[in-house]
N, C-alpha and C positions, 0 to 999 in steps of 0.2 A: 520424617514426615509421614511416611507410609505406615509406620507403627501406630501413630496417633489415629489415623483413619481407621485402621483395623480395630483398635480398642473402642472407638466410638461405635462401630458397627456391632461389636460383641456386646457392648453395654445395652444397646437397643434390643438385641435379641434376648438378653437376660431379663430385661423388664417385661418384654412381651410374654415370655414363658411364665413369669410370676403372676401376671394379671391378665388372664386370657380374654375377658370380656368386660366392657364397661358400657352400660346402657344398651345392651344388645348388639353393639358394634365390635367386631373383633379388633382388639387393641393392636394386634400384630400388624394388621393392614394399615392402621393409622400411623403406627410407629415406623413401619416400613416406608410409607410415603414421606414422613418427616425425615427419616434417614436418607432417603433418596434426594430430597430437597437439600439437605445439609451437604451431602457429598457433591451434588451439582454446584453448590456455592463454593466448595473448596476446590473442586476440579474445574478450573476455568482456563480458557486460552489467555495468554498474556503476551500480546504481540509488542515487541520492542522494535523501534525504528531508529536507524542511524543514518543520517544524511552526511555525505561528504562531497567535496567539490574539487575538480582539477581544472587547470587552465591548459589549453592546447598550445603547444610550443612547436613551431616549425623551424627546422634548421636545414642547412644544406650540407650534404655529405661530401666526401673527397671526390666523388664523381660528378658533383654539381647537381645531384638530384635532391629534391626535398625529402626530409624525414620528419615524421610527426611523432611527438612524444607528449605525455601528459604530466604536468607538474602539480603536486598537491597544493591546494589553496588553504593556507592556515594563517591565522592572525590577520594583520593588516597587509593586504595585497592590493597593488594598483592594477586596475584593469582599464583598458581603453576601448573606445568604440571599435567594433570589429573583432575584438577578442572573443574566442569561443570557450565557454565553460561547460564541463561535463559534470552533471550531478549523478551520484550513485546513491540509491536508497536501499539499504539492507534491512529486511524485515525478518525478524526471528520470533518464532512462537516459543517463549520461555515458560509457558504454562504446562498444565497436565492434560489438557483437553484440546482436540483439534480446533483450529480457528476456521469456521466455515463462513462462506460468503464474504471472503476477505476482499475489500476494495481499498486501494491506496490512491489518494488524491494528492497531487502535488501542484501547487501554484507555480506559474511562470513568474520569476522575480521581476519587480519593477525595473524599468530601463533596460530590459532584455527582450529578445524575441525568440520564440521556439524555433529550433532548427528542424525543418520538416523531415520526417522519416527517421529521426534520431532516437526516438523512444523504443526501448525493447525490454523484454523480460520473458524468460521461458515460462510457458504454461499460463500466460495472462492474455486476456483480450484487452487491447488498447482502445481507449476512447478519449476524446478531447472536448474541451469546452471553450466557447468563444464568448460566453456571457457570465463570466465570473464564477463558474462552477454550478450554475443553476441547472443546466442540461448538458448531456454528453452525447457525442456521436462519433462513429468511426471515421466519418468524413464531414467535418463541419462545413456548412454551406451558408453563403450570404446572398441576399437578394440584391441584384445589381440592375439599375435602370439603364437600358440600352439607349443609344442615340435616337431611336425611333419611338421611345417612350415605353416600350414593353419592358417587363421585368423578367430577368432570367436568374436562375440559381447558378452560382459559381462557387468553386472551392474557396474557402476562406484563406486569406494570405497568412503567412507564418506569424506576422506581428499581431494578428487578431486573436491568436490562441492565448487563453488565460490559465488553463489547467490541463494536466495530463492525468488520466486515471488508468490504473492497472486493475483489472477484475480477474481474480484467480478463480477458475471454475472448480478446482478441487480444493478440499480443505487443507490447510497448512498444519501438518502433524506436529505434535509436541516435539520440541528441540530441533525442528526443521527450519530452514531459512530460504528466502528467495531474494533475488537482487534485481532491481529495476534501474534503468539508466535512461537519461535524456540529456540533450544538449541545448544550450541557449547561446545567442550571440548578443554581446553587449552593444547597446545602441548609443 
């Protein structure tokens, strides 16, 4: 693929050398711009997303202490109210250009509730939505009417969360990947 890009660039330079001016405008400048636009179209970030899920399993060890493990959720799996699922979202830039301003939004599945403080990812700012992904905040708040009739802002409960968003401040370089995790409880 790299050889093809190089030959396109050399072809543009060869044409520019053969026809230096057309209507008073340097052809080289026009062709260089066209070549840059062509290369920009070829060199694009290509972010691939892979979502996987695991079910939390708690067992008791020989000492009578609880041990937590995670079991992959594949195919038809039965979950019951109270079960906790952990979602892992692997994002990889398989393109040739850095992916800048990368934001990954993940909805909270129906019939589940977000587990507060479970979302994490290195290098990302976490924000949450309680309005179906319309707006995001680091601490979603709800207006709650108090017994005396006044309205007070209070942190939104876990079951009000509809989306989690990871905002990566640095560009995701070609062939690099990031991993984001969050948990939900089945209702």
